[in-house]
C-alpha positions as semicolon CSV with decimal commas, in nm:
position;residue;x (nm);y (nm);z (nm)
1;E;1,148;-0,792;-1,509
2;K;1,321;-1,045;-1,217
3;D;1,485;-1,296;-1,473
4;G;1,623;-0,946;-1,699
5;K;1,780;-0,818;-1,339
6;M;1,940;-1,155;-1,314
7;L;2,058;-1,151;-1,682
8;G;2,218;-0,816;-1,650
9;R;2,351;-0,895;-1,312
10;Q;2,489;-1,225;-1,428
11;C;2,646;-1,021;-1,724
12;I;2,797;-0,762;-1,439
13;F;2,967;-1,092;-1,225
14;L;3,141;-1,264;-1,573
15;L;3,288;-0,918;-1,651
16;A;3,436;-0,837;-1,313
17;L;3,558;-1,221;-1,370
18;L;3,764;-1,119;-1,672
19;C;3,899;-0,801;-1,520
20;G;4,029;-1,014;-1,213
21;I;3,791;-0,760;-0,960
22;S;3,631;-0,899;-0,668
23;L;3,364;-0,618;-0,717
24;L;3,037;-0,816;-0,837
25;R;2,809;-0,515;-0,857
26;A;2,850;-0,148;-0,926
27;D;2,670;-0,017;-0,647
28;E;2,636;-0,148;-0,264
29;V;2,718;-0,571;-0,213
30;T;3,063;-0,738;-0,240
31;H;3,030;-1,104;-0,272
32;F;3,404;-1,233;-0,178
33;F;3,462;-1,612;-0,287
34;D;3,723;-1,817;-0,175
35;E;3,612;-2,218;-0,149
36;S;3,913;-2,298;0,150
37;L;3,739;-2,015;0,297
38;A;3,337;-2,122;0,278
39;P;3,123;-2,454;0,397
40;E;3,078;-2,500;0,030
41;E;3,250;-2,385;-0,339
42;S;2,895;-2,214;-0,457
43;F;2,857;-2,060;-0,112
44;A;3,094;-1,657;-0,068
45;F;3,266;-1,672;0,243
46;A;3,142;-1,297;0,342
47;V;2,932;-1,097;0,191
48;S;2,970;-0,672;0,249
49;A;2,731;-0,323;0,238
50;Q;2,703;-0,011;0,201
51;R;2,421;-0,013;0,500
52;G;2,142;0,156;0,360
53;D;1,794;-0,032;0,481
54;L;1,897;-0,337;0,575
55;A;1,534;-0,603;0,598
56;F;1,524;-0,913;0,864
57;T;1,301;-1,166;0,791
58;G;1,126;-1,384;1,032
59;Y;1,080;-1,759;1,013
60;L;1,005;-1,841;0,624
61;A;0,905;-2,236;0,683
62;E;0,776;-2,504;0,467
63;K;0,492;-2,677;0,609
64;G;0,252;-2,921;0,421
65;K;0,099;-2,773;0,135
66;S;0,292;-2,388;0,212
67;K;0,460;-2,188;-0,083
68;P;0,821;-2,297;-0,125
69;A;1,033;-2,129;0,094
70;I;1,213;-1,916;-0,185
71;E;0,871;-1,807;-0,275
72;L;0,826;-1,657;0,068
73;L;1,131;-1,522;0,034
74;D;1,088;-1,351;-0,307
75;E;0,737;-1,226;-0,163
76;L;0,943;-0,983;0,110
77;L;1,199;-0,870;-0,188
78;D;0,933;-0,774;-0,443
79;Q;0,770;-0,564;-0,127
80;H;1,094;-0,421;-0,084
81;Q;1,187;-0,344;-0,458
82;S;1,475;-0,606;-0,410
83;T;1,633;-0,939;-0,583
84;R;1,761;-1,242;-0,430
85;A;2,149;-1,098;-0,550
86;D;2,029;-0,826;-0,285
87;V;2,049;-1,086;0,037
88;L;2,314;-1,086;0,229
89;R;2,300;-1,297;0,479
90;L;2,072;-1,623;0,473
91;N;2,031;-1,885;0,720
92;L;1,870;-2,243;0,646
93;H;1,735;-2,511;0,861
94;F;1,666;-2,854;0,817
95;L;1,625;-3,201;0,974
96;P;1,954;-3,356;1,003
97;T;2,017;-3,614;0,737
98;P;2,282;-3,572;0,482
99;E;2,078;-3,605;0,231
100;N;1,855;-3,284;0,349
101;R;2,207;-3,111;0,383
102;A;2,269;-3,216;-0,001
103;E;1,948;-3,014;-0,098
104;A;1,965;-2,706;0,163
105;V;2,307;-2,597;-0,080
106;A;2,147;-2,728;-0,375
107;F;1,896;-2,446;-0,273
108;V;2,174;-2,210;-0,296
109;A;2,284;-2,329;-0,631
110;K;1,974;-2,382;-0,775
111;H;1,829;-2,020;-0,687
112;W;2,181;-1,764;-0,737
113;P;2,404;-1,788;-0,967
114;A;2,728;-1,780;-0,983
115;G;2,877;-1,505;-0,842
116;E;2,560;-1,346;-0,606
117;S;2,582;-1,651;-0,310
118;P;2,460;-1,486;0,004
119;A;2,687;-1,616;0,328
120;V;2,526;-1,907;0,407
121;T;2,511;-2,079;0,714
122;L;2,342;-2,386;0,721
123;I;2,151;-2,514;1,039
124;P;2,049;-2,886;1,105
125;G;1,848;-2,979;1,360
126;T;1,486;-3,043;1,485
127;L;1,251;-2,815;1,353
128;P;0,853;-2,730;1,496
129;E;0,529;-2,764;1,408
130;G;0,587;-3,005;1,117
131;I;0,816;-2,784;0,935
132;T;1,032;-2,969;0,697
133;F;1,238;-2,681;0,565
134;A;1,267;-2,265;0,691
135;C;1,559;-2,065;0,625
136;D;1,557;-1,647;0,754
137;A;1,791;-1,416;0,583
138;V;1,904;-1,012;0,587
139;F;1,847;-0,825;0,305
140;L;1,956;-0,451;0,133
141;S;1,584;-0,347;0,093
142;R;1,531;-0,114;-0,192
143;G;1,219;0,048;-0,082
144;G;0,867;0,025;-0,226
145;S;0,605;0,007;-0,045
146;V;0,726;-0,141;0,319
147;S;0,576;-0,206;0,653
148;N;0,679;-0,389;0,971
149;S;0,511;-0,743;0,969
150;E;0,576;-1,070;1,155
151;S;0,762;-1,144;0,872
152;V;1,039;-0,927;0,756
153;K;1,139;-0,573;0,925
154;P;1,365;-0,320;0,835
155;V;1,610;-0,086;1,004
156;P;1,644;0,269;0,793
157;G;2,014;0,302;0,708
158;S;1,987;0,620;0,842
159;K;1,998;0,469;1,203
160;S;2,211;0,222;1,396
161;I;2,195;-0,149;1,454
162;L;2,212;-0,298;1,829
163;Y;2,317;-0,680;1,839
164;A;2,208;-0,790;2,241
165;S;2,450;-1,080;2,292
166;G;2,207;-1,363;2,451
167;R;2,007;-1,383;2,800
168;I;1,935;-1,719;2,924
169;A;1,667;-1,773;3,217
170;R;1,697;-2,119;3,352
171;G;1,475;-2,445;3,527
172;K;1,128;-2,311;3,446
173;T;0,830;-2,297;3,227
174;L;0,833;-2,158;2,906
175;D;0,551;-1,887;3,056
176;Q;0,790;-1,793;3,349
177;S;1,173;-1,819;3,142
178;I;1,078;-1,622;2,811
179;P;0,932;-1,294;3,027
180;E;1,283;-1,369;3,231
181;A;1,503;-1,333;2,953
182;M;1,314;-1,077;2,749
183;Q;1,288;-0,819;3,061
184;L;1,640;-0,902;3,143
185;I;1,717;-0,762;2,765
186;R;1,491;-0,470;2,821
187;D;1,616;-0,384;3,166
188;D;2,003;-0,416;3,081
189;Y;2,048;-0,367;2,708
190;L;1,701;-0,172;2,510
191;Q;1,611;0,063;2,774
192;P;1,934;0,163;2,870
193;N;1,958;0,263;2,493
194;G;1,641;0,469;2,490
195;V;1,475;0,151;2,295
196;D;1,246;-0,124;2,386
197;F;1,058;-0,422;2,209
198;Q;0,872;-0,234;1,919
199;N;1,235;-0,179;1,817
200;A;1,359;-0,506;1,760
201;V;1,385;-0,602;1,396
202;Q;1,448;-0,958;1,468
203;V;1,407;-1,217;1,798
204;R;1,593;-1,525;1,809
205;A;1,494;-1,793;2,055
206;Y;1,693;-2,115;2,197
207;L;1,411;-2,334;2,296
208;P;1,505;-2,727;2,410
209;D;1,182;-2,837;2,337
210;L;1,026;-2,653;1,940
211;S;0,721;-2,850;1,994
212;K;0,619;-2,583;2,255
213;W;0,717;-2,264;1,984
214;P;0,364;-2,164;1,955
215;G;0,341;-2,078;2,295
216;A;0,698;-1,922;2,308
217;K;0,567;-1,732;2,059
218;K;0,228;-1,618;2,277
219;E;0,493;-1,477;2,563
220;I;0,719;-1,309;2,315
221;G;0,429;-1,127;2,170
222;K;0,262;-1,107;2,520
223;L;0,590;-0,806;2,566
224;S;0,593;-0,648;2,261
225;G;0,261;-0,501;2,362
226;K;-0,037;-0,322;2,125
227;Y;0,346;-0,288;1,896
228;P;0,326;-0,548;1,576
229;L;0,523;-0,883;1,671
230;P;0,891;-0,853;1,521
231;P;1,013;-1,113;1,288
232;M;1,145;-1,433;1,520
233;I;1,286;-1,763;1,459
234;P;1,285;-2,059;1,666
235;I;1,656;-2,275;1,725
236;E;1,693;-2,554;1,855
237;W;1,861;-2,569;2,183
238;A;2,039;-2,922;2,411
239;R;2,052;-2,734;2,719
240;E;1,706;-2,899;2,915
241;G;1,526;-2,630;3,155
242;T;1,704;-2,356;2,985
243;V;1,613;-2,080;2,758
244;E;1,796;-1,817;2,525
245;I;1,702;-1,500;2,361
246;E;1,891;-1,232;2,171
247;V;1,749;-0,929;2,032
248;I;1,867;-0,741;1,697
249;A;1,703;-0,400;1,767
250;S;1,679;-0,012;1,532
251;I;1,847;0,262;1,728
252;E;1,892;0,569;1,686
253;S;2,259;0,721;1,562
254;G;2,479;1,070;1,606
255;P;2,701;1,226;1,379
256;S;3,006;1,114;1,637
257;D;2,887;0,717;1,653
258;P;3,212;0,527;1,644
259;P;3,199;0,223;1,372
260;V;3,124;0,027;1,621
261;E;2,976;0,077;1,982
262;Y;3,073;-0,157;2,256
263;Q;2,834;-0,151;2,594
264;T;2,857;-0,342;2,895
265;P;2,620;-0,252;3,211
266;A;2,781;-0,117;3,457
267;E;2,691;-0,359;3,706
268;M;2,855;-0,624;3,514
269;K;3,144;-0,784;3,505
270;P;3,346;-0,712;3,105
271;S;3,414;-1,046;2,978
272;P;3,729;-1,060;2,731
273;A;3,487;-1,327;2,557
274;F;3,250;-1,106;2,501
275;T;3,025;-0,787;2,529
276;R;2,666;-0,726;2,640
277;V;2,533;-0,506;2,344
278;A;2,725;-0,408;2,005
279;I;2,581;-0,142;1,814
280;V;2,699;-0,087;1,456
281;H;2,712;0,283;1,345
282;A;2,910;0,189;1,051
283;V;2,786;0,249;0,690
284;E;2,933;-0,054;0,588
285;I;2,847;-0,422;0,778
286;T;2,998;-0,806;0,666
287;F;2,853;-1,103;0,671
288;F;3,042;-1,458;0,720
289;S;2,940;-1,781;0,606
290;G;2,922;-2,068;0,954
291;I;3,262;-2,269;0,923
292;A;3,244;-2,596;1,084
293;A;3,479;-2,887;1,205
294;S;3,506;-3,134;1,430
295;T;3,675;-3,177;1,742
296;I;3,572;-3,492;1,849
297;E;3,977;-3,600;1,833
298;N;4,161;-3,320;1,998
299;A;3,911;-3,064;2,050
300;E;4,181;-2,765;2,082
301;A;4,300;-2,850;1,716
302;G;3,983;-2,873;1,608
303;A;3,825;-2,541;1,742
304;R;4,160;-2,345;1,674
305;A;4,095;-2,472;1,311
306;V;3,779;-2,273;1,264
307;F;3,869;-1,965;1,443
308;K;4,202;-1,972;1,182
309;K;3,983;-2,034;0,913
310;Q;3,723;-1,766;1,018
311;W;4,037;-1,509;1,033
312;K;4,172;-1,567;0,743
313;A;3,808;-1,485;0,587
314;L;3,787;-1,209;0,815
315;A;4,095;-1,111;0,670
316;G;3,979;-1,164;0,302
317;A;3,703;-0,907;0,322
318;Q;3,914;-0,660;0,495
319;S;3,812;-0,631;0,887
320;D;3,966;-0,813;1,160
321;A;3,939;-0,897;1,525
322;H;3,878;-0,531;1,651
323;H;3,562;-0,513;1,416
324;L;3,395;-0,755;1,513
325;V;3,012;-0,697;1,578
326;K;2,829;-1,075;1,675
327;A;2,966;-1,399;1,695
328;T;2,726;-1,725;1,716
329;Y;2,897;-2,032;1,869
330;M;2,729;-2,364;1,793
331;V;2,866;-2,631;1,987
332;A;2,734;-2,983;1,994
333;S;2,912;-3,156;2,232
334;P;3,112;-3,127;2,555
335;E;3,458;-3,092;2,408
336;S;3,351;-2,859;2,169
337;D;3,150;-2,634;2,408
338;K;3,492;-2,667;2,690
339;A;3,767;-2,558;2,353
340;V;3,561;-2,270;2,250
341;S;3,578;-2,114;2,615
342;A;3,900;-2,177;2,678
343;I;4,027;-2,082;2,293
344;R;3,839;-1,760;2,222
345;P;4,023;-1,573;2,423
346;D;4,343;-1,612;2,203
347;F;4,140;-1,481;1,883
348;L;3,965;-1,156;1,989
349;D;4,051;-0,816;2,110
350;P;3,957;-0,827;2,476
351;S;3,920;-0,453;2,482
352;R;3,621;-0,498;2,200
353;P;3,463;-0,883;2,177
354;P;3,176;-0,921;2,030
355;S;2,814;-0,965;2,108
356;A;2,780;-1,320;2,140
357;S;2,583;-1,641;2,144
358;K;2,717;-1,971;2,248
359;V;2,451;-2,224;2,178
360;M;2,449;-2,583;2,265
361;R;2,296;-2,808;2,004
362;N;2,212;-3,167;1,905
363;H;2,406;-3,079;1,551
364;A;2,665;-2,851;1,417
365;G;2,769;-2,916;1,066
366;K;2,795;-3,279;0,836
367;P;2,783;-3,565;1,058
368;G;3,093;-3,555;1,272
369;E;3,096;-3,211;1,299
370;D;3,031;-3,070;1,645
371;F;3,155;-2,684;1,619
372;Q;3,014;-2,424;1,392
373;L;3,094;-2,053;1,409
374;D;2,973;-1,781;1,215
375;L;3,050;-1,378;1,225
376;I;2,935;-1,060;1,146
377;A;3,183;-0,772;1,134
378;V;3,251;-0,430;1,023
379;P;3,602;-0,339;0,755
380;R;3,876;-0,196;0,917
381;Q;3,848;0,160;0,914
């Protein structure tokens, strides 16, 4: 049955190509392709969807004799009566070698037919607990007997999506720093909007030592209280003595809400480079593949090249800087870190910058690349 669905969608794709149409499915999902704007030729540079129910997964990891990551993802898709064609965003985590990167690229080409690739971000780096490969995803849920779990949690189409910028805690042990960062998110971002950690659909933990991920999970779990743990994702963070936590949550929406609502708590100074909370009320959302480059020889030129390419991708997917939701900046050198901070105000709308995390990494793309940027946006209204 799954193969039949895939075959039917491939036929739709071929018909669209013959007719010169970019809409590859007849319902909610649009894939945007241009090899000059994607990190790999087979990747969509962006995927847009009419909201419906969006499901956010946790860390789907391969370790020892565990099931392959694609089987773990397929199980979640089946629970939601969805298929791989419903995957909008795919993050691939792998150990930082050229061979592993090639395998990650092949993973997409093998499991998604031409024209149905998700937006993909490649994330090389250390992995926790002996894991050799992992993925996390956002996909369109088609229904089924769906229950919240540590593996996947949906945001109903009737609700909005809250993206909180990362909060950092410094100079403490994990049993102090993680509760501190999460408490800041709760006090400043969640509770003023009438939600709490039981409404979280994904927690991303940036840690300097991923061998401590089991303990970090326990600390996150303590703040979830009696509620099920949300899907969680550990990511390498190359800032010793600090952690950063991000939260995505489900929130009630109103009939007169703007497409994106930007919030900065009253006691915090607004920044032209990022907003503390961005809430998606729009009925359509777009995910962009991560684009990377080197800033080693010329930091400003390298960073500007990434921004210019992503801004061209925004335009190609019918969005712009005024409709950004989330930006994730992965920087792997002091030069790229400084360059991003210096030039991003040139590209952003200072009155409505996206929520953001600037993540210091040991790796941020191919060997030699030290800056990667991926985006979430809504279409121009």
